[in-house]
PyMOL Python script that loads the backbone (N, CA, C, O; Angstrom):
from pymol import cmd

cmd.read_pdbstr("""\
ATOM      1  N   MET A   1     -12.776  -1.692   9.811  1.00  0.00           N
ATOM      2  CA  MET A   1     -12.412  -1.645   8.836  1.00  0.00           C
ATOM      3  C   MET A   1     -12.151  -1.585   7.816  1.00  0.00           C
ATOM      4  O   MET A   1     -12.350  -0.826   6.868  1.00  0.00           O
ATOM      5  N   THR A   2     -11.305  -3.093   8.159  1.00  0.00           N
ATOM      6  CA  THR A   2     -10.825  -3.059   6.663  1.00  0.00           C
ATOM      7  C   THR A   2     -11.355  -3.918   5.889  1.00  0.00           C
ATOM      8  O   THR A   2     -11.768  -4.884   6.530  1.00  0.00           O
ATOM      9  N   GLY A   3     -11.628  -4.036   4.132  1.00  0.00           N
ATOM     10  CA  GLY A   3     -12.589  -4.422   3.701  1.00  0.00           C
ATOM     11  C   GLY A   3     -13.452  -3.484   2.610  1.00  0.00           C
ATOM     12  O   GLY A   3     -13.935  -3.682   1.495  1.00  0.00           O
ATOM     13  N   ASN A   4     -13.363  -2.059   3.786  1.00  0.00           N
ATOM     14  CA  ASN A   4     -14.097  -1.215   2.915  1.00  0.00           C
ATOM     15  C   ASN A   4     -13.820  -0.432   1.461  1.00  0.00           C
ATOM     16  O   ASN A   4     -14.611  -0.093   0.581  1.00  0.00           O
ATOM     17  N   VAL A   5     -12.613  -0.310   1.555  1.00  0.00           N
ATOM     18  CA  VAL A   5     -11.875   0.223   0.265  1.00  0.00           C
ATOM     19  C   VAL A   5     -10.483  -0.026   0.401  1.00  0.00           C
ATOM     20  O   VAL A   5      -9.928  -0.286   1.468  1.00  0.00           O
ATOM     21  N   TRP A   6      -9.927   0.062  -0.729  1.00  0.00           N
ATOM     22  CA  TRP A   6      -8.565   0.484  -0.564  1.00  0.00           C
ATOM     23  C   TRP A   6      -7.721   1.452  -0.140  1.00  0.00           C
ATOM     24  O   TRP A   6      -7.545   2.520  -0.727  1.00  0.00           O
ATOM     25  N   GLU A   7      -7.178   1.102   0.890  1.00  0.00           N
ATOM     26  CA  GLU A   7      -6.889   2.632   1.386  1.00  0.00           C
ATOM     27  C   GLU A   7      -5.290   3.191   1.152  1.00  0.00           C
ATOM     28  O   GLU A   7      -4.282   2.617   1.564  1.00  0.00           O
ATOM     29  N   TRP A   8      -5.334   4.436   0.396  1.00  0.00           N
ATOM     30  CA  TRP A   8      -3.908   5.608   0.004  1.00  0.00           C
ATOM     31  C   TRP A   8      -3.106   5.588   0.992  1.00  0.00           C
ATOM     32  O   TRP A   8      -3.279   6.180   2.057  1.00  0.00           O
ATOM     33  N   CYS A   9      -1.605   4.481   0.508  1.00  0.00           N
ATOM     34  CA  CYS A   9      -1.016   5.457   1.939  1.00  0.00           C
ATOM     35  C   CYS A   9       0.198   6.544   1.527  1.00  0.00           C
ATOM     36  O   CYS A   9       0.196   6.610   0.298  1.00  0.00           O
ATOM     37  N   ALA A  10       0.872   7.113   1.891  1.00  0.00           N
ATOM     38  CA  ALA A  10       1.943   8.059   1.900  1.00  0.00           C
ATOM     39  C   ALA A  10       3.422   7.717   1.270  1.00  0.00           C
ATOM     40  O   ALA A  10       4.371   8.381   0.852  1.00  0.00           O
ATOM     41  N   ASP A  11       3.065   6.136   1.448  1.00  0.00           N
ATOM     42  CA  ASP A  11       4.473   5.120   0.743  1.00  0.00           C
ATOM     43  C   ASP A  11       4.432   5.101  -0.420  1.00  0.00           C
ATOM     44  O   ASP A  11       3.422   5.539  -0.970  1.00  0.00           O
ATOM     45  N   TRP A  12       5.522   4.585  -1.196  1.00  0.00           N
ATOM     46  CA  TRP A  12       6.058   5.036  -2.383  1.00  0.00           C
ATOM     47  C   TRP A  12       5.849   3.070  -2.700  1.00  0.00           C
ATOM     48  O   TRP A  12       6.064   2.278  -1.783  1.00  0.00           O
ATOM     49  N   TYR A  13       5.527   2.720  -3.746  1.00  0.00           N
ATOM     50  CA  TYR A  13       5.565   1.348  -4.093  1.00  0.00           C
ATOM     51  C   TYR A  13       7.286   1.156  -4.211  1.00  0.00           C
ATOM     52  O   TYR A  13       8.290   1.869  -4.203  1.00  0.00           O
ATOM     53  N   HIS A  14       7.085   0.362  -4.272  1.00  0.00           N
ATOM     54  CA  HIS A  14       8.444  -0.590  -4.631  1.00  0.00           C
ATOM     55  C   HIS A  14       8.827  -2.057  -4.104  1.00  0.00           C
ATOM     56  O   HIS A  14       8.734  -2.678  -3.045  1.00  0.00           O
ATOM     57  N   TYR A  15       9.295  -2.277  -5.373  1.00  0.00           N
ATOM     58  CA  TYR A  15       9.819  -4.057  -5.121  1.00  0.00           C
ATOM     59  C   TYR A  15      10.108  -4.390  -3.537  1.00  0.00           C
ATOM     60  O   TYR A  15       9.298  -4.828  -2.721  1.00  0.00           O
ATOM     61  N   ASP A  16      11.438  -4.072  -3.338  1.00  0.00           N
ATOM     62  CA  ASP A  16      11.758  -5.158  -2.598  1.00  0.00           C
ATOM     63  C   ASP A  16      12.158  -4.228  -1.545  1.00  0.00           C
ATOM     64  O   ASP A  16      13.302  -3.984  -1.163  1.00  0.00           O
ATOM     65  N   SER A  17      10.803  -3.633  -1.040  1.00  0.00           N
ATOM     66  CA  SER A  17      10.261  -3.070   0.117  1.00  0.00           C
ATOM     67  C   SER A  17      11.212  -3.445   1.332  1.00  0.00           C
ATOM     68  O   SER A  17      11.946  -2.551   1.754  1.00  0.00           O
ATOM     69  N   TYR A  18      11.248  -4.454   1.812  1.00  0.00           N
ATOM     70  CA  TYR A  18      10.250  -4.786   2.845  1.00  0.00           C
ATOM     71  C   TYR A  18      12.096  -5.233   2.959  1.00  0.00           C
ATOM     72  O   TYR A  18      12.584  -4.757   3.984  1.00  0.00           O
ATOM     73  N   LYS A  19      13.138  -6.055   2.073  1.00  0.00           N
ATOM     74  CA  LYS A  19      14.176  -6.020   2.028  1.00  0.00           C
ATOM     75  C   LYS A  19      15.338  -4.853   2.580  1.00  0.00           C
ATOM     76  O   LYS A  19      16.396  -4.990   3.196  1.00  0.00           O
ATOM     77  N   MET A  20      14.742  -3.861   2.146  1.00  0.00           N
ATOM     78  CA  MET A  20      15.263  -2.172   2.391  1.00  0.00           C
ATOM     79  C   MET A  20      15.601  -2.039   3.543  1.00  0.00           C
ATOM     80  O   MET A  20      16.747  -2.312   3.898  1.00  0.00           O
ATOM     81  N   ILE A  21      14.873  -1.687   4.198  1.00  0.00           N
ATOM     82  CA  ILE A  21      14.738  -1.676   5.831  1.00  0.00           C
ATOM     83  C   ILE A  21      14.415  -2.905   6.702  1.00  0.00           C
ATOM     84  O   ILE A  21      13.673  -2.836   7.683  1.00  0.00           O
ATOM     85  N   SER A  22      15.061  -4.116   6.254  1.00  0.00           N
ATOM     86  CA  SER A  22      15.441  -5.435   6.759  1.00  0.00           C
ATOM     87  C   SER A  22      16.653  -4.967   8.299  1.00  0.00           C
ATOM     88  O   SER A  22      17.843  -4.847   8.007  1.00  0.00           O
ATOM     89  N   ARG A  23      16.321  -4.790   9.493  1.00  0.00           N
ATOM     90  CA  ARG A  23      17.294  -4.809  10.319  1.00  0.00           C
ATOM     91  C   ARG A  23      17.060  -5.979  11.572  1.00  0.00           C
ATOM     92  O   ARG A  23      15.994  -6.532  11.302  1.00  0.00           O
ATOM     93  N   PRO A  24      17.500  -6.429  12.532  1.00  0.00           N
ATOM     94  CA  PRO A  24      18.163  -7.233  13.106  1.00  0.00           C
ATOM     95  C   PRO A  24      17.085  -6.469  14.405  1.00  0.00           C
ATOM     96  O   PRO A  24      17.037  -7.015  15.507  1.00  0.00           O
ATOM     97  N   GLU A  25      16.867  -6.129  14.332  1.00  0.00           N
ATOM     98  CA  GLU A  25      16.464  -4.731  16.209  1.00  0.00           C
ATOM     99  C   GLU A  25      14.952  -4.230  15.112  1.00  0.00           C
ATOM    100  O   GLU A  25      14.385  -3.143  15.222  1.00  0.00           O
ATOM    101  N   GLY A  26      14.623  -5.142  14.280  1.00  0.00           N
ATOM    102  CA  GLY A  26      13.293  -4.710  13.641  1.00  0.00           C
ATOM    103  C   GLY A  26      13.457  -3.389  13.709  1.00  0.00           C
ATOM    104  O   GLY A  26      14.320  -2.632  14.152  1.00  0.00           O
ATOM    105  N   VAL A  27      11.621  -3.204  12.740  1.00  0.00           N
ATOM    106  CA  VAL A  27      11.767  -1.468  12.432  1.00  0.00           C
ATOM    107  C   VAL A  27       9.911  -1.090  13.137  1.00  0.00           C
ATOM    108  O   VAL A  27       8.993  -1.908  13.169  1.00  0.00           O
ATOM    109  N   VAL A  28       9.865   0.201  13.559  1.00  0.00           N
ATOM    110  CA  VAL A  28       8.658   0.715  14.003  1.00  0.00           C
ATOM    111  C   VAL A  28       8.240   1.389  13.627  1.00  0.00           C
ATOM    112  O   VAL A  28       8.409   2.397  14.312  1.00  0.00           O
ATOM    113  N   ASN A  29       7.282   1.684  12.244  1.00  0.00           N
ATOM    114  CA  ASN A  29       6.466   2.751  11.753  1.00  0.00           C
ATOM    115  C   ASN A  29       7.949   3.089  10.558  1.00  0.00           C
ATOM    116  O   ASN A  29       8.684   4.073  10.642  1.00  0.00           O
ATOM    117  N   PRO A  30       8.029   2.318   9.842  1.00  0.00           N
ATOM    118  CA  PRO A  30       8.823   2.882   8.871  1.00  0.00           C
ATOM    119  C   PRO A  30       7.899   4.071   7.577  1.00  0.00           C
ATOM    120  O   PRO A  30       6.890   4.676   7.212  1.00  0.00           O
ATOM    121  N   THR A  31       9.115   3.738   7.419  1.00  0.00           N
ATOM    122  CA  THR A  31       8.719   5.412   6.404  1.00  0.00           C
ATOM    123  C   THR A  31       8.234   4.897   5.030  1.00  0.00           C
ATOM    124  O   THR A  31       7.271   5.521   4.586  1.00  0.00           O
ATOM    125  N   GLY A  32       8.750   3.788   4.191  1.00  0.00           N
ATOM    126  CA  GLY A  32       8.484   3.529   3.565  1.00  0.00           C
ATOM    127  C   GLY A  32       9.898   3.592   2.321  1.00  0.00           C
ATOM    128  O   GLY A  32      10.940   3.920   2.889  1.00  0.00           O
ATOM    129  N   PRO A  33      10.061   3.364   0.942  1.00  0.00           N
ATOM    130  CA  PRO A  33      11.195   3.893   0.258  1.00  0.00           C
ATOM    131  C   PRO A  33      11.196   5.224   0.012  1.00  0.00           C
ATOM    132  O   PRO A  33      10.093   5.760   0.123  1.00  0.00           O
ATOM    133  N   ASP A  34      12.166   5.963  -0.309  1.00  0.00           N
ATOM    134  CA  ASP A  34      12.193   7.213  -1.289  1.00  0.00           C
ATOM    135  C   ASP A  34      11.952   7.555  -2.137  1.00  0.00           C
ATOM    136  O   ASP A  34      11.403   8.654  -2.212  1.00  0.00           O
ATOM    137  N   HIS A  35      12.345   6.489  -3.726  1.00  0.00           N
ATOM    138  CA  HIS A  35      11.360   6.559  -4.319  1.00  0.00           C
ATOM    139  C   HIS A  35      10.536   5.415  -4.795  1.00  0.00           C
ATOM    140  O   HIS A  35      10.569   4.433  -4.052  1.00  0.00           O
ATOM    141  N   SER A  36       9.551   5.286  -6.239  1.00  0.00           N
ATOM    142  CA  SER A  36       8.928   3.794  -5.993  1.00  0.00           C
ATOM    143  C   SER A  36       9.097   3.337  -7.337  1.00  0.00           C
ATOM    144  O   SER A  36       8.969   3.847  -8.450  1.00  0.00           O
ATOM    145  N   TYR A  37       9.421   2.224  -6.892  1.00  0.00           N
ATOM    146  CA  TYR A  37       9.928   0.976  -8.775  1.00  0.00           C
ATOM    147  C   TYR A  37       9.512   0.159  -8.898  1.00  0.00           C
ATOM    148  O   TYR A  37       9.997  -0.677  -8.136  1.00  0.00           O
ATOM    149  N   ASP A  38       8.746  -0.226  -9.512  1.00  0.00           N
ATOM    150  CA  ASP A  38       7.693  -1.294  -9.971  1.00  0.00           C
ATOM    151  C   ASP A  38       8.854  -2.425 -11.046  1.00  0.00           C
ATOM    152  O   ASP A  38       9.665  -1.638 -11.533  1.00  0.00           O
ATOM    153  N   LEU A  39       9.036  -3.207 -11.316  1.00  0.00           N
ATOM    154  CA  LEU A  39       9.586  -4.656 -12.282  1.00  0.00           C
ATOM    155  C   LEU A  39       8.464  -4.238 -13.120  1.00  0.00           C
ATOM    156  O   LEU A  39       8.863  -3.554 -14.063  1.00  0.00           O
ATOM    157  N   GLN A  40       7.439  -4.379 -13.108  1.00  0.00           N
ATOM    158  CA  GLN A  40       6.155  -4.222 -14.319  1.00  0.00           C
ATOM    159  C   GLN A  40       6.729  -3.609 -15.289  1.00  0.00           C
ATOM    160  O   GLN A  40       7.371  -4.014 -16.258  1.00  0.00           O
ATOM    161  N   GLU A  41       6.326  -2.233 -14.799  1.00  0.00           N
ATOM    162  CA  GLU A  41       6.173  -0.944 -15.343  1.00  0.00           C
ATOM    163  C   GLU A  41       7.566   0.005 -14.158  1.00  0.00           C
ATOM    164  O   GLU A  41       7.502   0.533 -13.047  1.00  0.00           O
ATOM    165  N   PRO A  42       8.415  -0.155 -14.939  1.00  0.00           N
ATOM    166  CA  PRO A  42       9.419   0.575 -14.379  1.00  0.00           C
ATOM    167  C   PRO A  42       9.155   2.317 -14.045  1.00  0.00           C
ATOM    168  O   PRO A  42       9.211   2.927 -12.977  1.00  0.00           O
ATOM    169  N   SER A  43       8.883   2.739 -15.299  1.00  0.00           N
ATOM    170  CA  SER A  43       8.419   4.306 -15.933  1.00  0.00           C
ATOM    171  C   SER A  43       7.334   4.521 -14.708  1.00  0.00           C
ATOM    172  O   SER A  43       7.739   5.553 -14.174  1.00  0.00           O
ATOM    173  N   ALA A  44       6.683   4.276 -14.306  1.00  0.00           N
ATOM    174  CA  ALA A  44       5.033   4.530 -13.218  1.00  0.00           C
ATOM    175  C   ALA A  44       5.549   4.992 -12.249  1.00  0.00           C
ATOM    176  O   ALA A  44       6.494   4.297 -11.873  1.00  0.00           O
ATOM    177  N   ALA A  45       5.356   5.927 -11.608  1.00  0.00           N
ATOM    178  CA  ALA A  45       5.574   5.926 -10.361  1.00  0.00           C
ATOM    179  C   ALA A  45       3.844   5.458  -9.690  1.00  0.00           C
ATOM    180  O   ALA A  45       2.718   5.683 -10.132  1.00  0.00           O
ATOM    181  N   LYS A  46       4.352   4.704  -8.410  1.00  0.00           N
ATOM    182  CA  LYS A  46       3.215   3.844  -8.395  1.00  0.00           C
ATOM    183  C   LYS A  46       3.065   4.274  -6.464  1.00  0.00           C
ATOM    184  O   LYS A  46       4.164   4.645  -6.051  1.00  0.00           O
ATOM    185  N   ARG A  47       2.205   4.273  -5.588  1.00  0.00           N
ATOM    186  CA  ARG A  47       1.966   4.225  -4.451  1.00  0.00           C
ATOM    187  C   ARG A  47       1.340   2.942  -3.537  1.00  0.00           C
ATOM    188  O   ARG A  47       0.948   1.928  -4.114  1.00  0.00           O
ATOM    189  N   VAL A  48       1.287   3.054  -2.265  1.00  0.00           N
ATOM    190  CA  VAL A  48       0.916   2.057  -1.849  1.00  0.00           C
ATOM    191  C   VAL A  48      -0.673   1.860  -1.588  1.00  0.00           C
ATOM    192  O   VAL A  48      -1.355   2.885  -1.542  1.00  0.00           O
ATOM    193  N   MET A  49      -1.310   0.582  -1.414  1.00  0.00           N
ATOM    194  CA  MET A  49      -2.664   0.985  -1.331  1.00  0.00           C
ATOM    195  C   MET A  49      -2.693  -0.305  -0.354  1.00  0.00           C
ATOM    196  O   MET A  49      -1.899  -1.175  -0.711  1.00  0.00           O
ATOM    197  N   ILE A  50      -3.699  -0.710   1.200  1.00  0.00           N
ATOM    198  CA  ILE A  50      -3.404  -1.111   2.045  1.00  0.00           C
ATOM    199  C   ILE A  50      -5.001  -2.254   2.603  1.00  0.00           C
ATOM    200  O   ILE A  50      -5.986  -1.533   2.761  1.00  0.00           O
ATOM    201  N   GLY A  51      -5.124  -2.887   2.718  1.00  0.00           N
ATOM    202  CA  GLY A  51      -6.401  -3.877   3.250  1.00  0.00           C
ATOM    203  C   GLY A  51      -7.508  -4.002   2.101  1.00  0.00           C
ATOM    204  O   GLY A  51      -8.519  -3.896   2.795  1.00  0.00           O
ATOM    205  N   GLY A  52      -7.869  -4.126   1.068  1.00  0.00           N
ATOM    206  CA  GLY A  52      -8.611  -4.811   0.774  1.00  0.00           C
ATOM    207  C   GLY A  52      -9.787  -3.996   1.013  1.00  0.00           C
ATOM    208  O   GLY A  52     -10.084  -3.211   1.913  1.00  0.00           O
ATOM    209  N   SER A  53     -10.730  -4.636  -0.667  1.00  0.00           N
ATOM    210  CA  SER A  53     -12.104  -4.004  -0.648  1.00  0.00           C
ATOM    211  C   SER A  53     -13.379  -4.686  -0.579  1.00  0.00           C
ATOM    212  O   SER A  53     -13.563  -5.886  -0.785  1.00  0.00           O
ATOM    213  N   PHE A  54     -14.217  -3.843  -0.279  1.00  0.00           N
ATOM    214  CA  PHE A  54     -15.929  -4.531  -0.998  1.00  0.00           C
ATOM    215  C   PHE A  54     -15.280  -5.499  -1.901  1.00  0.00           C
ATOM    216  O   PHE A  54     -14.855  -6.562  -1.448  1.00  0.00           O
ATOM    217  N   LEU A  55     -15.166  -5.170  -3.272  1.00  0.00           N
ATOM    218  CA  LEU A  55     -15.542  -5.720  -4.451  1.00  0.00           C
ATOM    219  C   LEU A  55     -13.941  -7.379  -4.120  1.00  0.00           C
ATOM    220  O   LEU A  55     -13.628  -8.273  -4.907  1.00  0.00           O
ATOM    221  N   CYS A  56     -13.500  -7.153  -3.010  1.00  0.00           N
ATOM    222  CA  CYS A  56     -12.103  -8.822  -3.470  1.00  0.00           C
ATOM    223  C   CYS A  56     -12.973  -9.857  -3.067  1.00  0.00           C
ATOM    224  O   CYS A  56     -13.682 -10.073  -2.084  1.00  0.00           O
ATOM    225  N   ASN A  57     -12.709 -10.418  -4.098  1.00  0.00           N
ATOM    226  CA  ASN A  57     -12.594 -12.507  -4.495  1.00  0.00           C
ATOM    227  C   ASN A  57     -11.978 -12.630  -4.437  1.00  0.00           C
ATOM    228  O   ASN A  57     -11.090 -11.837  -4.753  1.00  0.00           O
ATOM    229  N   ASP A  58     -11.757 -14.071  -3.841  1.00  0.00           N
ATOM    230  CA  ASP A  58     -10.940 -14.907  -3.447  1.00  0.00           C
ATOM    231  C   ASP A  58     -10.067 -15.111  -4.917  1.00  0.00           C
ATOM    232  O   ASP A  58      -8.851 -15.281  -4.827  1.00  0.00           O
ATOM    233  N   SER A  59     -10.803 -15.087  -6.450  1.00  0.00           N
ATOM    234  CA  SER A  59     -10.141 -15.510  -7.720  1.00  0.00           C
ATOM    235  C   SER A  59      -9.071 -14.573  -7.464  1.00  0.00           C
ATOM    236  O   SER A  59      -7.984 -15.002  -7.852  1.00  0.00           O
ATOM    237  N   TYR A  60      -9.034 -13.321  -6.884  1.00  0.00           N
ATOM    238  CA  TYR A  60      -8.087 -12.421  -7.285  1.00  0.00           C
ATOM    239  C   TYR A  60      -7.810 -11.220  -6.093  1.00  0.00           C
ATOM    240  O   TYR A  60      -7.466 -10.038  -6.124  1.00  0.00           O
ATOM    241  N   CYS A  61      -8.145 -12.164  -5.074  1.00  0.00           N
ATOM    242  CA  CYS A  61      -7.528 -10.692  -4.174  1.00  0.00           C
ATOM    243  C   CYS A  61      -7.715 -11.653  -2.958  1.00  0.00           C
ATOM    244  O   CYS A  61      -8.748 -12.294  -2.764  1.00  0.00           O
ATOM    245  N   SER A  62      -6.244 -11.696  -1.897  1.00  0.00           N
ATOM    246  CA  SER A  62      -6.348 -12.882  -1.564  1.00  0.00           C
ATOM    247  C   SER A  62      -6.296 -12.596   0.159  1.00  0.00           C
ATOM    248  O   SER A  62      -5.515 -12.910   1.058  1.00  0.00           O
ATOM    249  N   GLY A  63      -8.049 -11.542   0.046  1.00  0.00           N
ATOM    250  CA  GLY A  63      -8.418 -11.050   1.316  1.00  0.00           C
ATOM    251  C   GLY A  63      -8.203 -10.365   2.132  1.00  0.00           C
ATOM    252  O   GLY A  63      -7.039  -9.970   2.202  1.00  0.00           O
ATOM    253  N   TYR A  64      -9.267  -9.835   3.238  1.00  0.00           N
ATOM    254  CA  TYR A  64      -9.058  -8.658   3.667  1.00  0.00           C
ATOM    255  C   TYR A  64      -8.322  -8.623   4.725  1.00  0.00           C
ATOM    256  O   TYR A  64      -8.579  -9.199   5.782  1.00  0.00           O
ATOM    257  N   ARG A  65      -7.496  -8.035   4.521  1.00  0.00           N
ATOM    258  CA  ARG A  65      -5.936  -7.865   6.096  1.00  0.00           C
ATOM    259  C   ARG A  65      -5.484  -6.372   6.027  1.00  0.00           C
ATOM    260  O   ARG A  65      -5.241  -5.653   5.057  1.00  0.00           O
ATOM    261  N   VAL A  66      -5.459  -6.199   7.024  1.00  0.00           N
ATOM    262  CA  VAL A  66      -4.659  -4.947   6.828  1.00  0.00           C
ATOM    263  C   VAL A  66      -2.927  -4.671   6.167  1.00  0.00           C
ATOM    264  O   VAL A  66      -2.318  -3.716   5.684  1.00  0.00           O
ATOM    265  N   ALA A  67      -2.681  -5.856   6.431  1.00  0.00           N
ATOM    266  CA  ALA A  67      -1.217  -6.290   6.359  1.00  0.00           C
ATOM    267  C   ALA A  67      -1.131  -6.579   4.273  1.00  0.00           C
ATOM    268  O   ALA A  67      -0.067  -6.742   3.675  1.00  0.00           O
ATOM    269  N   ARG A  68      -2.603  -6.562   3.558  1.00  0.00           N
ATOM    270  CA  ARG A  68      -2.852  -6.854   2.538  1.00  0.00           C
ATOM    271  C   ARG A  68      -2.141  -5.467   1.796  1.00  0.00           C
ATOM    272  O   ARG A  68      -2.581  -4.340   2.024  1.00  0.00           O
ATOM    273  N   ARG A  69      -0.920  -5.731   0.828  1.00  0.00           N
ATOM    274  CA  ARG A  69      -0.287  -4.031   0.155  1.00  0.00           C
ATOM    275  C   ARG A  69      -0.829  -4.113  -1.088  1.00  0.00           C
ATOM    276  O   ARG A  69      -0.945  -5.312  -1.338  1.00  0.00           O
ATOM    277  N   MET A  70      -1.270  -3.372  -2.112  1.00  0.00           N
ATOM    278  CA  MET A  70      -1.191  -3.616  -2.966  1.00  0.00           C
ATOM    279  C   MET A  70      -0.818  -1.984  -4.620  1.00  0.00           C
ATOM    280  O   MET A  70      -0.164  -1.435  -3.734  1.00  0.00           O
ATOM    281  N   LYS A  71      -0.735  -1.359  -5.419  1.00  0.00           N
ATOM    282  CA  LYS A  71       0.119  -0.680  -5.931  1.00  0.00           C
ATOM    283  C   LYS A  71      -0.595  -0.367  -6.928  1.00  0.00           C
ATOM    284  O   LYS A  71      -1.104  -1.071  -7.800  1.00  0.00           O
ATOM    285  N   SER A  72      -0.609   1.137  -6.689  1.00  0.00           N
ATOM    286  CA  SER A  72      -1.285   1.996  -8.212  1.00  0.00           C
ATOM    287  C   SER A  72      -0.471   3.407  -8.364  1.00  0.00           C
ATOM    288  O   SER A  72       0.337   3.845  -7.545  1.00  0.00           O
ATOM    289  N   THR A  73      -0.802   3.924  -9.403  1.00  0.00           N
ATOM    290  CA  THR A  73      -0.095   5.263  -9.659  1.00  0.00           C
ATOM    291  C   THR A  73      -1.008   5.994  -8.719  1.00  0.00           C
ATOM    292  O   THR A  73      -1.860   5.425  -8.036  1.00  0.00           O
ATOM    293  N   PRO A  74      -0.767   7.384  -8.723  1.00  0.00           N
ATOM    294  CA  PRO A  74      -2.118   8.615  -7.198  1.00  0.00           C
ATOM    295  C   PRO A  74      -2.567   8.959  -9.106  1.00  0.00           C
ATOM    296  O   PRO A  74      -1.598   9.615  -9.486  1.00  0.00           O
ATOM    297  N   ASP A  75      -3.169   8.861  -9.860  1.00  0.00           N
ATOM    298  CA  ASP A  75      -3.828   9.606 -10.350  1.00  0.00           C
ATOM    299  C   ASP A  75      -5.121   8.546 -10.670  1.00  0.00           C
ATOM    300  O   ASP A  75      -6.181   8.923 -11.169  1.00  0.00           O
ATOM    301  N   SER A  76      -4.817   7.136 -10.278  1.00  0.00           N
ATOM    302  CA  SER A  76      -5.909   6.371 -10.642  1.00  0.00           C
ATOM    303  C   SER A  76      -6.851   6.475  -9.025  1.00  0.00           C
ATOM    304  O   SER A  76      -6.618   6.908  -7.897  1.00  0.00           O
ATOM    305  N   GLY A  77      -8.099   5.740  -9.795  1.00  0.00           N
ATOM    306  CA  GLY A  77      -9.387   6.338  -8.607  1.00  0.00           C
ATOM    307  C   GLY A  77      -9.989   5.606  -9.099  1.00  0.00           C
ATOM    308  O   GLY A  77      -9.957   5.243 -10.275  1.00  0.00           O
ATOM    309  N   ALA A  78     -11.128   5.024  -7.614  1.00  0.00           N
ATOM    310  CA  ALA A  78     -11.651   4.254  -8.310  1.00  0.00           C
ATOM    311  C   ALA A  78     -13.301   4.241  -7.389  1.00  0.00           C
ATOM    312  O   ALA A  78     -13.397   4.975  -6.406  1.00  0.00           O
ATOM    313  N   SER A  79     -14.445   3.411  -7.787  1.00  0.00           N
ATOM    314  CA  SER A  79     -14.888   3.526  -6.428  1.00  0.00           C
ATOM    315  C   SER A  79     -14.693   2.659  -4.777  1.00  0.00           C
ATOM    316  O   SER A  79     -14.968   2.825  -3.589  1.00  0.00           O
ATOM    317  N   HIS A  80     -14.074   1.739  -5.632  1.00  0.00           N
ATOM    318  CA  HIS A  80     -13.125   0.636  -4.098  1.00  0.00           C
ATOM    319  C   HIS A  80     -11.841   1.562  -3.620  1.00  0.00           C
ATOM    320  O   HIS A  80     -11.149   0.933  -2.820  1.00  0.00           O
ATOM    321  N   ASN A  81     -11.518   2.415  -3.797  1.00  0.00           N
ATOM    322  CA  ASN A  81     -10.153   3.590  -3.900  1.00  0.00           C
ATOM    323  C   ASN A  81     -10.095   4.183  -2.870  1.00  0.00           C
ATOM    324  O   ASN A  81     -10.816   5.146  -3.131  1.00  0.00           O
ATOM    325  N   GLY A  82      -9.481   4.437  -1.036  1.00  0.00           N
ATOM    326  CA  GLY A  82      -9.980   5.626  -0.186  1.00  0.00           C
ATOM    327  C   GLY A  82      -9.554   6.149   0.125  1.00  0.00           C
ATOM    328  O   GLY A  82      -8.753   6.423  -0.769  1.00  0.00           O
ATOM    329  N   PHE A  83      -9.235   6.994   1.308  1.00  0.00           N
ATOM    330  CA  PHE A  83      -8.307   7.003   2.152  1.00  0.00           C
ATOM    331  C   PHE A  83      -8.514   6.785   3.753  1.00  0.00           C
ATOM    332  O   PHE A  83      -9.675   6.559   4.096  1.00  0.00           O
ATOM    333  N   ARG A  84      -7.366   6.834   4.930  1.00  0.00           N
ATOM    334  CA  ARG A  84      -7.316   7.440   6.254  1.00  0.00           C
ATOM    335  C   ARG A  84      -7.002   8.183   6.565  1.00  0.00           C
ATOM    336  O   ARG A  84      -5.785   8.368   6.609  1.00  0.00           O
ATOM    337  N   LEU A  85      -8.367   9.601   7.214  1.00  0.00           N
ATOM    338  CA  LEU A  85      -6.850  10.706   8.258  1.00  0.00           C
ATOM    339  C   LEU A  85      -6.677  10.101   9.504  1.00  0.00           C
ATOM    340  O   LEU A  85      -7.203   9.261  10.234  1.00  0.00           O
ATOM    341  N   VAL A  86      -5.210  11.284   9.423  1.00  0.00           N
ATOM    342  CA  VAL A  86      -4.602  10.415  10.629  1.00  0.00           C
ATOM    343  C   VAL A  86      -4.209  11.587  11.316  1.00  0.00           C
ATOM    344  O   VAL A  86      -3.807  12.548  10.660  1.00  0.00           O
ATOM    345  N   ARG A  87      -4.261  11.629  12.347  1.00  0.00           N
ATOM    346  CA  ARG A  87      -4.154  13.143  13.020  1.00  0.00           C
ATOM    347  C   ARG A  87      -2.603  12.655  14.271  1.00  0.00           C
ATOM    348  O   ARG A  87      -2.799  11.740  15.070  1.00  0.00           O
ATOM    349  N   ASP A  88      -1.715  13.121  14.258  1.00  0.00           N
ATOM    350  CA  ASP A  88      -0.653  12.675  15.254  1.00  0.00           C
ATOM    351  C   ASP A  88      -1.554  13.389  16.511  1.00  0.00           C
ATOM    352  O   ASP A  88      -2.309  14.361  16.525  1.00  0.00           O
ATOM    353  N   GLY A  89      -1.047  12.312  17.692  1.00  0.00           N
ATOM    354  CA  GLY A  89      -2.508  12.531  19.141  1.00  0.00           C
ATOM    355  C   GLY A  89      -1.243  13.891  19.636  1.00  0.00           C
ATOM    356  O   GLY A  89      -1.076  13.923  20.855  1.00  0.00           O
ATOM    357  N   ALA A  90      -0.853  14.376  19.264  1.00  0.00           N
ATOM    358  CA  ALA A  90       0.809  15.282  19.720  1.00  0.00           C
ATOM    359  C   ALA A  90      -0.344  16.507  20.039  1.00  0.00           C
ATOM    360  O   ALA A  90       0.023  17.609  20.449  1.00  0.00           O
TER     361      ALA A  90
END
""", "prot")
cmd.dss("prot")
cmd.show_as("cartoon", "prot")
cmd.util.cbc("prot")
cmd.orient("prot")
C-alpha cells in the first residue's frame, strides 16, 4: 500500500525526534514527541506523514518507502494525502 497516498500519523513532527528517543536497548513503537517543532517554521504545529504518494517523483521525493517521513500542518489536505485506520487487536 506504500505509494498510494502520504499517510497522516498521530505523531507530532520534531526535527530532532530520533535523537530524543535514542536508547541503547532500542525502542519499540515510539509514541513520538509531545510537541511539534520545525526549524524552518517554528510557529507552525506539524504532524508526521509517512510512505510517499502516487505523485512522488525522483526529482523531489526520495521514493516509496514505509519509513519515508514528511511533515505538514494538520489543516493541509490534497488528493495525495490520506490516513489508515488502525484498531488494537485486543
